[in-house]
N, C-alpha and C positions, 0 to 999 in steps of 0.2 A: 504494500500500500504506500503510495507516494504522497508525502506531505511537503508541498512546495513552499518556499519562503513567502511570508506575507507581503503583499503590496496592496495599496489602496485601489490601484487600477484593476487588479485581479477581481476584487469584489464588485467594482462598478461595472465590469464587463462580463459578469457571471450570468447575466440575463435572469432567468427565473430559477436558477439553481440555488438550493440551500447551501450554506457555507458552514463548514466545521473547522474550528481553529484550535490547534493544539499548542498551548503555551507551556514551555518547559525550560529547564536549565540542565545542561549535560551532566553536571556534578551532583545533582539533587537525587537522592535515593528513590523518592516516590515519583519523580519525573521519569526515571529509568523504568520503574515498575509500570507506569501507565504507558510508556512507549512500547513496552513488551506486549501489553494488552492490545494496543492499537495495531500491532504487527500481525495479529492472529488472522486466520482465514475468515472466521465468522464476522469479525469487525470489518474486514475489507469488503465482504459481501454487503453488509448493512450500509456501509458508507459509499457504495458505488454511485448512487445518484448525487452525492454531495460533492461540492468543491472543497477539497481538503488542503488547508494551509497551516503553516507552522510559524510560531513566533518564538525566537530564541530570546529568553528574558535577559540574557547578558548583553545581547547586541541591541535590543530594542526595549530598554527599561520603561519607556513611555507607554508602549502598547501593553507590556506586562502589567503595569500599574492599573490600566483600564480594564483589561480582561480578567486579571487575577489580583484584585486588591488585597486579598488575604494570603497571597503567595501561590507559588507554583506547586504542582502542576494543575492545569485547568484545561478541560475540553469545553469550549464555548460553541454553542450552536446558534447560528444566525439566520435570519430570514434573508431573502434576496435584498440587496441594498445595505445590509449590515445591521439591521435591528436585532437585538438579542431575543432568543427564544428561551433558552435555558443553558445552564452550565453545570459541570460536575468536576470534582477532583478525581483522585484515584478511585476506581471501582473495578470489580471483576468483570470479565468479558460479557457475561450475560446482561449485567446492568447497563454497560455501555451500548451493547447491541440494541437493547430495548429503548434506550434514550434516543438513539438515532432513528429507529423505526417509528417510535411514538411521536417525535417532533415532526417527522416528515408527514405522518398521518394527520396530525393536528393542523399542520399548514395546509394540507389538501382540503380538509372538511371545514375548517374554521378560519380561513384566510381573512375575511373582512373583519372579524372580531379581533384577531391578532394584530392586524394592521392598525386598528383603532387603539388597541392597548399600547402598541409601540408609539403611536403619535402622542398619546397622553404621557407616556414615560419620557419621551424627548422633552416635552414642554415642562414637566416637573423637574427633570434633571437640569435643564437650562435655568429654570428659576432658582434652583438650589445653588447652581454654580455662580449665579449673580449675587447671592447673599454673602455678606462679609461678617465674620465674627467680630464681636466687640474686642478692641485691643486690650491686651493684658499689660503687665509691667515686667520689664527686664530688670529684676532687682534681686536683692539678697534673699527675700522671702521665697521667691521662686526656686532659686538654687537650693535653699535649705529644705524646701518641701520635697524636691526630687531626691536629695541625699537622704533625708529622713525616711522616705518610703523604702529606699534601697537598704538602709540599715535595719529597719523594722522587719523586712521580709527576707533577709539573708538567712540561709540555713545555719542554725546554731552549731552544727557539728562539722560539716564539710564545706560550708560556704556556698556561694552561688544562689540561684533563684529558681524556683519551680519545684514541683514534686515529681518523683519518678525520674524519667529522663530529663536532662537539662542542658541548655546551651551555656557557653562560657559567658555570654553577654560582656564582651570585651570593652565596649564603650562605657558600660557601667563601672567596670573596674578602673578605667582611665579617669572617670569622674571622681571616684573615691580617692584615687591617688592624688589628683589635683586639689581635692578639698578634704584632705585628711585632718584638717584643723576642726572640722565640724563634728559634733558629738557622734561617736560610734563609727565614723567613717574609716579610721585607721584600723580598728579591730575587724570590721567586716571585710576590708580589703585583705588584710594579712591572713584571715581565716580562709578566704577563698583562694588566694595565691598558694597557701600551704596545702590546701586540698588538691590543687592542680599539680603541685610538685609531688605530693604523696601518691597520687593516683597514677593512671596509665595514660595521661593526656599528652605527654611529651612525645612528639614524633621522632623517628630515628634521625631526621635531618636537622633537628634542633628547634622545630616549630611546635605549635600546639594544635590539637584537634578542636573542631568546632563544638562538639557536643558529646555527651556520654549517655548511654542508655540506662545508667544507674546513678543515683544521687551521690555516691562516694567517688565518682570520677574514675571508675575502674573498667568501664566498657566503652571506649571511644568509638566514634563513628568512622574513623579513617579519613575524614575530610578536613583539609586545611584551607581557610579563606584568607586571602591577602589582607582584607580589611580587618579581620580579627587579629592577625599577627601584628599589624601596625599599631593597633590600640594596646595590645598586650605589651609591646615594646615600651610604650610609655608607662603602662601600669606597673611593670616590674622595675622600671627606673634605669636611667643611664648608668652604665658601669656594672650592672648586674650580669651574672653569668647567663641568665635567661634572655635578657635583651641582646646580648652579643650573639647567642645562638639563633635568635629570631632573625637578626640581620643577615647572618650566614644563610639561613634557610630561604629567605626572600631572594637573595642573590642566586641561589641554586635553582629557584623556580623560574628565573628569567629565561625567556626563549631566545632563539638565535637572532630574532629581529630586535632584541633589547627590551621587549615588553613583558610585563609580569601577568600571568593568567589570574583570572578571578579566583580560581581554586586549584588545588592539587588533590588528587585522590590516590588511594593506595594501588589501584590497578594501572596507574601511569597514563590513563587516557588523556588526550589533549582537551583543553578547555579554552574558551574565549579569553583573549587578553585585551584589556581596554585601557583607555587613558585614565579612567577612574581607578582601576585596580593598580595600575603602575604608579600613579601619583600617590595613592595611599601607601604603597610599599616604600616610596621615596621618603616618607616621613621617618622611616627607620633606617633606610639606606639611600642617601641622597643621589648616588649614581644611577638609581633606577628611574629617575624622573623621565617622563615620556616626551622629551623635546621633539622627537620625530613626528608626533601627531599634531603639532600646532599648525593650523591652516593659516598661512601668512596673509591671505586675502581677507579672511573673516576676522583674524585675530583670536580665534577660538580653537579649542582642541577637538579634533575629530574623535569619534568613539573608538574606532579601530583603524589599522593601516588600510588605506585605500577607500575608506568610507566617506560618503558625502553627507549632505543633510539627511535627517535633522541633526543638529547639535543638541547635546543633552546637558542639562544643568548639573547633573551629578559629576560629569567629567570636569566641568569648569570649576565647580566648588572644591573638588579634591585637589585640583592643581592650584587654585587660589590659596587653599589652606597651607600648602607647603611653601609656595612662593612668598606669601605674605610674611612668613617667619624668616626667610633666607635671602630673598631677592626682591625687596620692596619696589624697585623700579619696574621690573618685569610684572610684578603683581599689580601695580597700578595700571599698566597698559591693559592687562587682562581684565581687571575690574571694570575699566571703562567699556570694553567690548561686551562684557557680560551684562552690565547695566543697560546698554543700548539694545541688546538682543533679547534679554530675558525679563527685565524688570517690568512689573505691572503696577503702575503708581496707584491705581484705584484699589487694588488688593493689598498694597504695601507688602508685596512678596514677589518672588521670582517664579515665573512659569517653568515647567519641567523641560520644555524643548523649544527650539527656535529653528526657523528655516524649513520646517516640515511641510510637505505637500498636504493639502486638505485630506483628512481621513473621513470615511463615511460615518454618518449618524452621530451618535453620542461620543464616538472616539475622538472627535475633533474638539471637544470641550477642554478648556485649559485645566491643568492640575498644578498644585503648588506643594510639592513634596517637602515635608518639614525637616527631614534630616539634611537634605541637600541645601535647603534654605538656611539651616543652622550653620553648616560649614561655610557657606558663602558669607553670611552675616558676620561670623566670627572673624573671617579673613578681612572683611571691610573694616571692622573695628580696629584691627591692627594697623590699617593704612593711614589713620589719622583723622583730623578734624573734618576734612571734606567728605569722608565716607561714613562717619560715625552716626549721623542722624538717620541715614538710610539703614544702617545696621540696627539701630534702635527700633525703627518702625517695623522692620522685617521680623525681628525677634518678638516684638510685642504682638504681632499678628498670630503667634502660635502659643505664647505662654499661658494664656487664659485657659485654652482647651487642654493643656498638658499639665496644669498645676496639680501637684500631689502625685503624679505618676512616677514610676520608678524607671525601669530599664527603657521603656518606650521614649522617655524624655531626656535620657542621659546626654545625648549629643546636643540637644537644645540647651541644657544646663551648662555644659562646657562652654558653648558660645556666649551665653549670658555672662559667665565668669570672665571671659576675655573682654567683652564689652565693658563690664564694670571696672575692670582693671586698667582701662584706657589702652588696651592692646597688649599689655604685659601679661606675664603669668599671673593667675588669680592670687591676690593676697588673702590672708585670713579674713573671714567675714564676722561681723557682729550680728548674731542671729536676730537681735531686736531691732536692727536698723532696716530702713527701706530706702533704696536709692533709685533714681530714675536716670 
C-alpha cells in the first residue's frame, strides 16, 4: 500500500475521492506499530478507493500539529476537499478496516449532512481561532507556580513525573536546575538526576533515553531525542561527567551532511535531521549549529537540506535560542527576519509557519505553538531593549493559560526567567514579589 507524501495540491485535485492521511514519526514506537497495520493486505483492500497520503511529523510539524494535536500516530480520514470525517490513533487491523469502510459508507449515504456539519465546524473553528486569550503576567509568581507544581508532583522515591511508565521531561529538569533557589527545586532535581544515574537510562554512547516503562528508570525505551539531550546537558550542569558524555553523544549522532537527527534508536534506523534538532544539539555542542540550512534570500532557516517553504517557527526559535547567547549580531538579523515573517501583532504571538502555500479547509488556520513561542521570546529578551517589549507581550499571551502547570509549562517558565533577568541567567526570585 503506497502512502505518498502530503501536498495540498494532491487533495485539491483528488476530485470526489476520500482522503486518508497517515501522520507519523519514524522513531515513534506506536507510529511503527500503526505503519505495520496499514501495510497489511486487508487494510490495502479497504483503502483502495481512498487517496492515501502521509505526513512525516518531523518534516512537517505544522501539519502534524493540525492533524495530530495530541501526538502521533494518527490516521485522519477526510472528505473530498479536506474536511475531517474522523481520526484514530493506533488500533488493530480490524478496527482500522472498519473505520475506512464505515467512513466511506457514511459519505455515500449521508453526504449532505456531513457537508453541513463540516461547514459548521469550519465556521466554529475560525471563530475560535479569532479569539484571543486574556494576557497573563510574565512574572515571579508564574515561575514559582510552575516550579511549585513540579516539586509537589515529583516522585518521592525515584524522581520524575507520572505513574507507571514515565518520560524524562528534560525541560522540567532544566527549569529546576535554573531555579534551584526556589523551595524544593534542588531536592526534586537531585532526586530525579540520581534516579537517572541509578537506573538503566544511560545509553552506551553517553546519552540518555527518552522514557522508561517502569517508574524506577530500569526499563528504557531505547530512544534518544536530541532535544532531551540538550536540556539534560544543562540540567546536569557544565563540567559534569554526564554533560560531557551528552556532548560526545550528540556529536556521534551527527550525519555526514553535518546535521543532527531528531532521534536515535537502538536499531540504527535513519531518522529526519532538521534545523531545529541540530540547533538544539548546538546548545550542548556549538559545532553542531546548522549554518548550512540558512536561506540567504529569506534570512530564515530551512527545515531540512534542500527544503523550500514553508519555514517553521520551531527551527527559527531553536536557532535564535542558541545565537542569542553566543552571537548577538547574527541573532539580531535572524530576529528581524522572524518578526517580519512570523509575528502576528493582533495575537501578540508568533505563527507556526511562514511562506506556506494555502492548505485546504481548516488546515490553513494559523496556530501559535507555545513552546516555540517561548524559545523565541526568551531569545528576544536576551537581545535587549528593542526586543524586550515584544518578548513580554508574547510570553504574556501564554502565561495565563499555563499558570500552575508543571512539565507542560517548563519551557515557558524558563523564558519568563530570562525575560525577568533582563536577558541574563535567572537570579534568585523572591516568591512574594511580582514583576512585570
